[in-house]
LOTORLUM-413317 format. One line per 10 residues: their letters; for each residue x negated, y, z of N, C-alpha, C. Coordinates in steps of 0.05 Angstrom, whole numbers, always signed. Layout:
A> X:Y:Z:X:Y:Z:X:Y:Z  ...
! end
This chain:
MIAENLLILM> -110:-535:+922:-107:-512:+905:-94:-516:+885  -106:-536:+869:-84:-539:+839:-55:-544:+842  -51:-567:+859:-25:-579:+870:-6:-552:+880  -22:-537:+894:-1:-514:+901:+11:-499:+891  -5:-483:+867:-8:-470:+854:+11:-478:+831  +13:-502:+822:+27:-517:+811:+61:-521:+826  +62:-520:+839:+86:-524:+861:+98:-501:+856  +91:-481:+866:+92:-451:+866:+103:-442:+842  +90:-454:+815:+96:-448:+787:+128:-456:+782  +127:-484:+793:+155:-497:+783:+177:-485:+801
LSLVLLVKGS> +181:-474:+828:+192:-467:+841:+201:-440:+834  +181:-419:+823:+187:-399:+815:+205:-399:+794  +194:-415:+771:+212:-423:+751:+241:-429:+757  +244:-446:+774:+269:-453:+778:+288:-428:+795  +270:-413:+802:+286:-387:+823:+295:-366:+799  +278:-371:+776:+283:-347:+753:+305:-368:+739  +310:-377:+726:+321:-391:+712:+358:-398:+735  +355:-402:+753:+376:-403:+760:+390:-381:+778  +367:-361:+783:+372:-338:+788:+387:-316:+772  +376:-326:+741:+391:-315:+723:+418:-329:+714
DYFVKSASTI> +427:-347:+720:+449:-356:+720:+469:-354:+734  +464:-352:+758:+484:-341:+782:+483:-308:+783  +465:-291:+775:+466:-259:+763:+489:-261:+746  +490:-268:+723:+508:-266:+704:+533:-272:+710  +534:-294:+718:+569:-301:+734:+574:-282:+754  +560:-282:+773:+576:-259:+793:+577:-229:+781  +550:-222:+764:+559:-190:+756:+588:-194:+736  +589:-213:+724:+611:-211:+706:+640:-215:+720  +642:-226:+737:+657:-228:+757:+671:-206:+776  +642:-189:+777:+649:-163:+797:+662:-142:+775
AEKLGVSEFV> +642:-146:+754:+660:-126:+737:+687:-128:+726  +694:-156:+726:+724:-158:+727:+744:-145:+741  +729:-153:+758:+748:-151:+786:+750:-117:+795  +732:-102:+787:+724:-71:+787:+747:-61:+756  +763:-71:+742:+765:-65:+716:+755:-56:+707  +726:-66:+697:+703:-52:+680:+720:-63:+657  +726:-55:+629:+723:-63:+600:+713:-89:+595  +725:-103:+577:+708:-131:+569:+679:-120:+550  +687:-96:+541:+668:-83:+524:+644:-80:+541  +647:-70:+555:+620:-62:+578:+609:-94:+599
IGLTLVAVGT> +622:-107:+589:+612:-126:+604:+596:-147:+578  +606:-146:+554:+598:-154:+537:+566:-144:+539  +569:-115:+529:+547:-96:+533:+523:-114:+545  +529:-107:+569:+513:-115:+591:+506:-144:+595  +524:-159:+596:+514:-187:+608:+513:-207:+582  +539:-212:+574:+539:-230:+542:+517:-224:+532  +510:-196:+515:+494:-198:+496:+461:-203:+502  +457:-201:+529:+436:-210:+542:+427:-227:+563  +452:-240:+572:+451:-259:+594:+432:-287:+593  +433:-301:+572:+408:-319:+571:+384:-324:+563
SIPELASSIA> +378:-286:+556:+353:-277:+556:+343:-266:+578  +354:-260:+602:+339:-254:+619:+318:-272:+638  +314:-284:+634:+288:-294:+645:+259:-292:+629  +269:-284:+608:+252:-274:+584:+242:-254:+599  +271:-230:+600:+265:-203:+606:+254:-201:+630  +257:-220:+644:+238:-211:+668:+218:-226:+676  +212:-243:+667:+180:-245:+664:+165:-231:+645  +175:-220:+630:+162:-206:+603:+151:-180:+623  +176:-167:+631:+173:-136:+655:+150:-142:+674  +154:-165:+688:+132:-168:+709:+105:-171:+698
AALQQASGIV> +106:-192:+674:+68:-180:+661:+72:-160:+650  +82:-140:+640:+79:-121:+620:+71:-99:+652  +81:-103:+678:+72:-87:+704:+40:-100:+705  +34:-124:+703:+2:-125:+706:-16:-128:+679  -4:-112:+662:-14:-108:+644:-33:-138:+626  -11:-154:+626:-14:-185:+613:-1:-181:+588  -17:-166:+561:-8:-171:+541:+3:-198:+529  -19:-210:+536:-14:-245:+513:-1:-255:+525  +18:-250:+552:+32:-265:+563:+64:-257:+561  +64:-226:+549:+91:-216:+539:+97:-221:+512
IGNVVGSNIV> +72:-215:+493:+79:-232:+458:+85:-264:+468  +66:-273:+481:+74:-303:+476:+100:-309:+480  +111:-302:+511:+132:-304:+519:+153:-301:+491  +157:-279:+484:+177:-266:+462:+169:-282:+432  +146:-287:+436:+146:-299:+401:+149:-337:+406  +136:-344:+421:+140:-371:+434:+172:-375:+440  +181:-362:+451:+209:-366:+456:+231:-364:+430  +218:-346:+414:+235:-347:+388:+230:-369:+371  +200:-383:+373:+194:-407:+356:+208:-432:+377  +208:-428:+399:+217:-460:+411:+254:-454:+404
NIGFIVGLAA> +267:-430:+417:+291:-430:+403:+305:-443:+374  +284:-438:+359:+289:-446:+332:+278:-479:+328  +261:-478:+333:+242:-508:+326:+253:-532:+340  +251:-522:+366:+260:-549:+389:+292:-547:+401  +304:-524:+400:+331:-524:+416:+346:-521:+393  +351:-507:+364:+363:-516:+342:+362:-548:+334  +336:-552:+330:+328:-576:+324:+348:-595:+339  +341:-588:+359:+351:-613:+384:+380:-622:+369  +392:-597:+383:+432:-588:+379:+436:-606:+350  +423:-597:+333:+430:-607:+303:+423:-642:+301
VISPMKTEIE> +408:-649:+314:+401:-678:+317:+428:-696:+335  +425:-674:+356:+457:-691:+369:+484:-692:+353  +488:-671:+342:+514:-665:+329:+505:-640:+302  +510:-651:+279:+513:-631:+262:+524:-603:+266  +514:-579:+268:+528:-550:+262:+535:-533:+240  +561:-529:+245:+574:-514:+221:+566:-488:+221  +568:-478:+206:+546:-444:+197:+575:-429:+186  +571:-407:+184:+585:-388:+167:+566:-372:+156  +581:-355:+134:+561:-337:+113:+550:-314:+127  +575:-303:+153:+568:-281:+170:+551:-285:+186
MLRRDGYIML> +546:-307:+197:+522:-311:+210:+489:-305:+199  +491:-312:+172:+464:-309:+150:+458:-275:+141  +483:-271:+128:+487:-240:+117:+489:-222:+141  +490:-226:+166:+479:-200:+189:+468:-217:+203  +473:-226:+231:+452:-234:+256:+429:-252:+242  +437:-268:+222:+412:-284:+206:+388:-261:+196  +398:-247:+181:+373:-226:+165:+369:-205:+186  +382:-202:+213:+381:-183:+227:+353:-192:+244  +352:-223:+247:+338:-230:+258:+309:-229:+252  +305:-238:+220:+289:-239:+206:+281:-215:+209
FAALLFFAFA> +297:-196:+205:+278:-166:+209:+266:-158:+223  +277:-167:+251:+269:-165:+270:+235:-176:+272  +243:-199:+268:+207:-210:+261:+185:-191:+248  +196:-194:+225:+172:-177:+206:+167:-146:+218  +192:-128:+232:+182:-104:+233:+165:-103:+258  +167:-122:+271:+148:-127:+302:+123:-138:+293  +122:-149:+261:+97:-162:+245:+74:-137:+238  +92:-118:+224:+83:-95:+217:+81:-73:+239  +88:-74:+258:+72:-52:+278:+62:-66:+296  +54:-92:+282:+26:-107:+304:+6:-101:+288
LNGELSILES> +1:-99:+264:-16:-96:+247:-38:-80:+260  -31:-53:+274:-57:-47:+280:-72:-43:+310  -57:-75:+319:-66:-86:+346:-45:-79:+364  -34:-62:+362:-15:-51:+386:+9:-42:+381  +25:-43:+405:+57:-44:+406:+57:-9:+418  +63:+11:+410:+57:+31:+420:+80:+33:+431  +88:+52:+456:+109:+58:+470:+124:+81:+450  +117:+93:+434:+142:+104:+403:+153:+78:+405  +140:+54:+388:+151:+37:+370:+163:+18:+393  +161:+15:+415:+176:-1:+432:+203:+12:+437
AFFILIFIAY> +208:+46:+431:+226:+61:+439:+241:+54:+414  +228:+54:+393:+245:+45:+368:+267:+23:+373  +247:+7:+381:+262:-24:+378:+291:-26:+401  +281:-5:+416:+307:-6:+438:+330:+15:+427  +327:+34:+408:+344:+38:+394:+366:+35:+377  +345:+11:+361:+356:-9:+341:+370:-35:+354  +365:-42:+380:+379:-61:+395:+409:-41:+404  +413:-22:+417:+433:-10:+425:+441:-6:+398  +435:+1:+376:+459:+4:+354:+471:-25:+337  +447:-41:+342:+457:-68:+345:+483:-79:+356
VFFLFEEAEK> +475:-77:+382:+504:-83:+395:+532:-65:+398  +527:-45:+391:+550:-25:+382:+560:-31:+363  +538:-34:+340:+554:-45:+313:+563:-72:+308  +558:-86:+331:+579:-118:+334:+606:-104:+354  +597:-102:+376:+629:-91:+390:+642:-64:+385  +634:-53:+365:+661:-26:+359:+660:-26:+329  +647:-38:+304:+649:-27:+285:+663:-51:+267  +670:-78:+283:+688:-105:+271:+708:-96:+253  +728:-78:+267:+751:-72:+251:+749:-46:+233  +730:-34:+234:+725:-7:+211:+708:-26:+182
YEGKLHFKEF> +687:-47:+191:+676:-59:+162:+704:-81:+148  +722:-87:+163:+737:-110:+161:+727:-129:+152  +699:-151:+171:+693:-168:+167:+669:-174:+144  +663:-146:+142:+633:-137:+124:+617:-125:+141  +607:-139:+156:+587:-131:+179:+571:-145:+167  +552:-137:+145:+532:-148:+144:+504:-129:+140  +479:-140:+137:+455:-124:+141:+456:-104:+130  +464:-99:+107:+467:-71:+90:+481:-50:+114  +509:-57:+121:+521:-43:+127:+506:-31:+163  +484:-54:+164:+480:-49:+196:+458:-30:+189
VVYFFKFEYI> +440:-27:+166:+425:-11:+161:+434:+15:+165  +459:+23:+138:+469:+46:+145:+483:+55:+176  +491:+44:+184:+505:+42:+205:+474:+57:+229  +458:+43:+229:+431:+55:+245:+424:+78:+233  +420:+93:+212:+406:+116:+207:+431:+131:+206  +462:+121:+204:+474:+150:+215:+477:+156:+244  +471:+144:+267:+453:+148:+288:+481:+158:+297  +506:+145:+287:+537:+146:+305:+532:+131:+336  +525:+112:+335:+526:+90:+365:+510:+123:+388  +500:+133:+385:+488:+145:+406:+508:+165:+426
VRARQKLGSI> +530:+173:+398:+554:+188:+402:+573:+177:+424  +567:+145:+422:+586:+123:+423:+577:+114:+453  +549:+116:+444:+531:+105:+481:+540:+126:+504  +540:+156:+495:+544:+173:+507:+580:+173:+524  +597:+167:+504:+626:+163:+512:+625:+136:+531  +615:+125:+526:+615:+94:+537:+605:+97:+567  +582:+116:+571:+568:+119:+592:+587:+139:+612  +602:+155:+603:+626:+172:+618:+651:+154:+623  +661:+135:+602:+679:+118:+614:+673:+104:+635  +646:+91:+627:+634:+70:+661:+644:+92:+679
RNESTGAEDF> +633:+117:+685:+634:+132:+709:+663:+129:+715  +683:+142:+697:+705:+139:+709:+719:+110:+714  +712:+93:+707:+723:+72:+720:+706:+66:+748  +686:+71:+749:+670:+69:+779:+687:+86:+799  +700:+114:+796:+709:+130:+813:+735:+121:+814  +753:+113:+791:+771:+99:+797:+776:+74:+810  +751:+60:+810:+760:+37:+829:+757:+34:+854  +757:+64:+870:+755:+59:+891:+788:+54:+905  +799:+61:+886:+842:+53:+888:+841:+36:+881  +823:+17:+869:+828:-16:+865:+822:-33:+886
APREGFAKDI> +841:-47:+887:+841:-64:+904:+833:-101:+901  +811:-96:+912:+793:-118:+895:+800:-150:+913  +805:-159:+894:+807:-193:+898:+797:-208:+919  +810:-228:+934:+788:-240:+952:+772:-255:+943  +740:-253:+961:+714:-261:+955:+703:-244:+942  +707:-218:+940:+695:-198:+933:+661:-194:+942  +663:-192:+973:+639:-187:+987:+625:-211:+981  +631:-237:+974:+616:-262:+966:+605:-262:+945  +613:-248:+919:+603:-242:+897:+580:-221:+897  +588:-206:+912:+566:-182:+914:+542:-197:+928
LILVVSCAAI> +546:-217:+943:+521:-223:+960:+499:-246:+947  +513:-259:+921:+506:-279:+909:+494:-263:+886  +503:-235:+887:+491:-217:+853:+468:-214:+874  +465:-194:+898:+433:-190:+902:+417:-222:+914  +426:-234:+916:+406:-253:+927:+393:-272:+896  +409:-267:+877:+404:-280:+857:+388:-264:+836  +391:-230:+848:+377:-211:+833:+347:-215:+846  +344:-228:+870:+317:-225:+896:+300:-247:+874  +323:-272:+873:+316:-299:+866:+295:-290:+835  +312:-271:+819:+297:-270:+797:+275:-250:+796
IIGARYFVEK> +274:-237:+812:+248:-212:+814:+221:-233:+823  +224:-250:+846:+206:-264:+858:+193:-288:+841  +217:-298:+821:+217:-327:+804:+196:-308:+783  +199:-280:+771:+195:-271:+750:+166:-265:+761  +163:-256:+784:+131:-244:+797:+121:-269:+792  +116:-294:+803:+102:-312:+820:+98:-330:+787  +115:-335:+777:+114:-355:+752:+96:-343:+738  +92:-306:+725:+78:-297:+709:+57:-304:+730  +46:-291:+756:+29:-295:+772:+11:-322:+766  +26:-349:+773:+15:-373:+764:+9:-375:+740
SIFFAEFLGI> +25:-370:+718:+19:-375:+686:-15:-363:+687  -15:-335:+689:-47:-324:+694:-60:-342:+704  -61:-348:+725:-77:-367:+748:-93:-389:+729  -66:-404:+715:-76:-431:+703:-84:-422:+675  -91:-399:+668:-98:-383:+633:-117:-385:+647  -129:-371:+666:-162:-370:+670:-173:-392:+688  -159:-402:+695:-163:-436:+711:-180:-450:+691  -164:-457:+675:-167:-472:+640:-176:-464:+625  -178:-447:+620:-198:-421:+599:-186:-418:+574  -163:-425:+579:-141:-422:+550:-125:-387:+558
PETIIGTTLV> -131:-376:+529:-118:-353:+532:-90:-345:+537  -87:-321:+543:-57:-315:+557:-39:-322:+539  -44:-314:+513:-26:-314:+492:-14:-341:+488  -34:-366:+493:-23:-391:+483:-7:-405:+501  -19:-391:+531:+3:-401:+551:+23:-391:+555  +28:-353:+539:+64:-348:+543:+77:-366:+522  +62:-377:+504:+77:-379:+480:+84:-414:+491  +71:-421:+506:+78:-450:+512:+87:-454:+533  +72:-458:+561:+86:-455:+583:+100:-430:+591  +95:-409:+590:+122:-386:+599:+147:-389:+576
AVGTSLPELV> +140:-392:+547:+162:-399:+528:+186:-409:+537  +169:-437:+544:+185:-458:+540:+206:-460:+569  +193:-434:+582:+211:-443:+620:+231:-428:+614  +226:-403:+598:+244:-385:+604:+268:-386:+583  +265:-410:+566:+280:-420:+547:+294:-440:+553  +300:-441:+573:+318:-456:+590:+347:-456:+584  +357:-433:+595:+382:-422:+592:+396:-439:+555  +379:-418:+543:+386:-430:+516:+387:-459:+508  +377:-472:+521:+369:-503:+520:+392:-514:+532  +408:-500:+548:+434:-513:+560:+453:-502:+554
VTVTAARQDF> +456:-476:+537:+473:-469:+534:+482:-477:+500  +460:-480:+488:+463:-491:+456:+466:-519:+464  +453:-531:+471:+455:-568:+473:+486:-569:+483  +495:-556:+498:+525:-565:+504:+544:-553:+484  +540:-533:+479:+556:-522:+462:+560:-551:+432  +536:-550:+427:+532:-574:+395:+545:-599:+403  +544:-608:+431:+557:-631:+436:+589:-627:+432  +598:-606:+449:+622:-598:+445:+638:-592:+415  +615:-594:+390:+627:-588:+373:+632:-555:+363  +621:-538:+380:+622:-514:+374:+596:-498:+364
GSIALGNIIG> +587:-511:+337:+564:-506:+322:+558:-471:+326  +570:-455:+320:+575:-432:+312:+565:-420:+335  +578:-424:+368:+569:-413:+384:+540:-418:+396  +529:-442:+386:+503:-457:+393:+484:-433:+378  +489:-432:+357:+472:-417:+342:+471:-393:+345  +497:-378:+345:+504:-352:+349:+482:-346:+381  +490:-358:+396:+466:-360:+419:+443:-358:+413  +426:-375:+404:+404:-374:+392:+386:-353:+375  +411:-344:+354:+408:-322:+337:+397:-287:+345  +426:-294:+365:+422:-273:+384:+403:-264:+401
SNIANVFLIL> +397:-279:+417:+373:-286:+442:+353:-273:+420  +334:-283:+400:+317:-278:+385:+322:-253:+381  +340:-242:+371:+344:-213:+359:+335:-194:+394  +345:-202:+421:+343:-193:+438:+310:-196:+445  +306:-214:+436:+275:-218:+453:+257:-196:+440  +260:-196:+410:+247:-175:+400:+250:-151:+405  +278:-147:+400:+287:-115:+407:+287:-105:+439  +301:-120:+450:+306:-115:+482:+277:-111:+501  +269:-142:+491:+258:-147:+512:+224:-138:+512  +215:-136:+474:+191:-128:+467:+187:-92:+477
GLSGLIYPIA> +217:-80:+470:+218:-56:+469:+213:-46:+502  +224:-65:+531:+223:-48:+554:+199:-53:+566  +189:-80:+551:+160:-86:+560:+141:-62:+548  +138:-50:+526:+131:-40:+516:+127:-9:+524  +165:-6:+532:+154:+22:+551:+148:+32:+573  +134:-1:+590:+127:+8:+617:+97:+6:+596  +87:-10:+589:+61:-6:+581:+57:-11:+546  +31:+3:+535:+28:-14:+510:+20:-32:+511  +35:-55:+487:+23:-82:+486:+1:-84:+473  -15:-97:+476:-36:-96:+459:-33:-126:+450
VDQISLFFTT> -36:-128:+420:-27:-155:+403:-57:-169:+397  -65:-186:+400:-92:-205:+399:-95:-222:+367  -108:-233:+362:-116:-242:+335:-98:-266:+334  -93:-284:+352:-76:-306:+346:-51:-299:+342  -37:-277:+360:-3:-273:+353:-1:-259:+326  -24:-234:+323:-21:-230:+296:-23:-246:+272  -48:-259:+267:-52:-287:+242:-32:-313:+252  -26:-324:+275:-18:-349:+272:+15:-352:+284  +16:-339:+311:+36:-346:+318:+68:-328:+315  +61:-305:+297:+78:-286:+296:+75:-294:+259
PVMILISVLL> +65:-297:+250:+74:-313:+215:+85:-339:+222  +80:-357:+244:+104:-382:+248:+128:-370:+250  +133:-352:+271:+161:-343:+282:+172:-330:+260  +160:-315:+236:+172:-318:+215:+180:-334:+193  +162:-351:+192:+167:-375:+175:+189:-393:+177  +188:-397:+205:+209:-417:+213:+241:-402:+219  +239:-369:+214:+263:-356:+217:+275:-359:+188  +260:-360:+170:+261:-362:+140:+264:-393:+137  +258:-414:+155:+272:-436:+148:+296:-447:+159  +301:-431:+181:+328:-428:+197:+343:-425:+181
LVFISTGWEI> +349:-394:+161:+367:-382:+145:+367:-395:+123  +348:-413:+105:+355:-433:+92:+373:-454:+100  +360:-467:+123:+386:-484:+129:+411:-480:+128  +412:-456:+141:+445:-445:+142:+455:-440:+127  +448:-441:+101:+459:-442:+77:+457:-455:+59  +445:-477:+72:+449:-507:+53:+475:-514:+64  +498:-510:+47:+519:-532:+55:+527:-525:+80  +524:-497:+87:+538:-477:+108:+537:-500:+133  +519:-511:+138:+518:-539:+161:+486:-543:+169  +476:-542:+190:+449:-554:+199:+454:-579:+191
KRWEGVALMA> +442:-590:+187:+446:-621:+186:+425:-645:+203  +426:-664:+210:+413:-675:+226:+383:-683:+216  +369:-685:+194:+347:-688:+180:+339:-657:+182  +355:-636:+181:+339:-615:+182:+333:-605:+209  +352:-617:+223:+349:-615:+258:+317:-621:+261  +319:-651:+249:+295:-673:+252:+269:-651:+239  +267:-644:+216:+249:-620:+203:+242:-597:+229  +260:-582:+235:+252:-559:+247:+237:-581:+277  +244:-597:+287:+236:-604:+315:+202:-609:+298  +199:-634:+279:+169:-635:+271:+156:-609:+265
FYAAFLLVLL> +162:-591:+253:+159:-563:+253:+144:-549:+283  +164:-547:+295:+149:-552:+316:+129:-560:+339  +133:-589:+333:+117:-603:+346:+82:-595:+327  +84:-599:+298:+56:-586:+287:+53:-565:+298  +71:-545:+301:+54:-526:+315:+43:-520:+340  +56:-529:+352:+43:-540:+380:+15:-550:+384  +10:-569:+361:-16:-583:+355:-35:-564:+348  -28:-548:+326:-47:-530:+319:-50:-509:+347  -34:-500:+355:-38:-479:+374:-50:-480:+400  -50:-515:+407:-68:-517:+432:-97:-529:+423
SMG> -100:-531:+400:-113:-540:+384:-146:-517:+385  -122:-490:+381:-144:-465:+377:-155:-460:+410  -131:-472:+432:-148:-475:+453:-178:-478:+462
! end
């Protein structure tokens, strides 16, 4: 019985991660062949590509009203991303950083963590608060893609706050939706390149793999939480979070080995922002998310603390050094020891 459930858990994780990988690749290829603009591809795929496993598993958990899995997955993934993945990448190769990475994306990542903590103080992430998260994420993506030239490189946190409260991105979103419709109608006259049917088949199969993988991964995670008498939040913060963070691990370590430190770190920071604003937002729209004591008083403060630590390391010589990578990994190991002792 245990061996069978463990096998299903591992297979579902493989389906979830590999399905997400092929889904992003095939969807991007189809979009390009249909003549869809690079903006739309970036908006829908690049921005959330490596977060699809977290998205699928969190939505599956939300549908089962497993709030502990949802919160644990998002908060745990953000801690894993910084503590283990950035730490490991820095140990492999010190990562160069940039001031914009701190003043814009870094501060927005920290803002996301703090805002979630503020919303969680009453023990629940409501549907209204979740909708607010989605609105912030939409504004963030449009801020990155649309406003780069306007601000002439000064895309900092202060400018983002001003941009958010102007609500211009709502008008731009409507314009983009209109252009997408026009592109889709115009695609009828477009002669697709060879292999179009193959791309669609891969897209459908990978989408099915994501859905099936997410469903059984969450289902078996809940099973093991109940069997072992461990709270759902701890299972979500450890098993689910690490499993769904595998794409970030592969992308970040590969980029670090090739001396693309900014890409590696940008992927992690962007993923952490998407995890809070997009994934918690969408999950909370399905069903209000209950926040338990462990999340409120331990894992979320740890997420905030490790985010601050990362920002400090980014600003020290504009490079995350090997010893700083070791420090992040040691921090994550200590976090795991304390968390598992609570179970």
